[in-house]
C-alpha positions in Angstrom: -0.1 -0.1 -0.1 1.2 3.6 -0.8 -0.2 6.9 1.0 0.3 9.9 -0.5 -0.4 12.9 2.2 -0.7 15.9 -0.3 -0.2 19.5 0.2 -0.4 21.0 -3.1 2.6 23.1 -2.5 4.4 19.6 -2.1 4.1 16.0 -2.3 5.3 13.2 0.0 5.1 9.4 -0.2 4.9 7.3 2.8 4.6 3.6 3.3 2.4 3.7 6.7 -0.4 5.4 7.8 1.5 6.2 11.1 2.0 9.9 10.2 -1.2 12.5 10.6 -3.4 9.6 11.4 -5.4 12.1 13.5 -6.1 14.5 10.7 -9.9 14.2 9.5 -10.8 14.1 6.0 -14.6 13.6 5.8 -15.2 12.9 2.1 -13.8 10.0 0.1 -13.6 8.9 -3.5 -13.0 5.1 -4.5 -11.6 4.1 -8.2 -9.4 1.9 -10.1 -6.2 3.1 -11.3 -4.7 2.5 -14.5 -3.1 -0.5 -13.5 -6.5 -1.9 -12.1 -5.7 -1.5 -8.3 -8.1 0.2 -6.1 -7.2 4.0 -4.9 -8.8 5.9 -2.5 -8.6 9.7 -2.0 -9.7 11.3 1.2 -10.3 14.9 1.2 -11.7 18.0 2.8 -14.1 20.1 0.5 -13.1 23.0 2.6 -9.7 22.6 1.9 -9.1 21.6 -1.6 -5.1 21.9 -1.2 -4.8 18.9 0.9 -5.7 15.4 0.4 -4.6 11.8 1.1 -4.3 9.1 -1.7 -4.0 5.7 -0.9 -2.9 3.0 -3.5 -3.7 -0.3 -2.6 -1.2 -2.8 -4.2 -2.6 -5.9 -6.4 -2.3 -8.3 -3.5 -4.6 -5.7 -1.4 -7.0 -5.2 -4.2 -7.3 -9.0 -4.6 -7.9 -9.4 -1.1 -10.7 -6.7 -1.1 -12.4 -8.5 -4.1 -12.0 -12.1 -2.4 -13.7 -10.5 0.9 -16.4 -9.4 -1.6 -17.0 -12.7 -2.6 -17.2 -14.1 0.3 -19.8 -11.9 1.8 -21.7 -12.4 -1.5 -21.6 -16.1 -0.7 -22.4 -15.9 2.7 -25.4 -13.8 2.2 -26.8 -15.0 -1.2 -30.0 -15.1 0.2 -30.3 -11.6 1.1 -30.5 -8.8 -1.1 -27.2 -7.0 -1.3 -26.2 -4.4 -3.8 -23.5 -6.5 -5.3 
């Protein structure tokens, strides 16, 4: 996993979420990047100059898909949105 904490004046890449874990970014976007991995962006609409981007590795992305598949199988009799 790669986490990018950005201040639009400077970019930094950190390998863990140990820095600024108390910073609250209330909005979130999720998408697939060009490599097919899941990318998550946390941001605050009140401060457009700062955000946090989390790029999941192939292994982490596949683990999410396996989890969703297992949830679907476990609750197949319920109406889930996926």
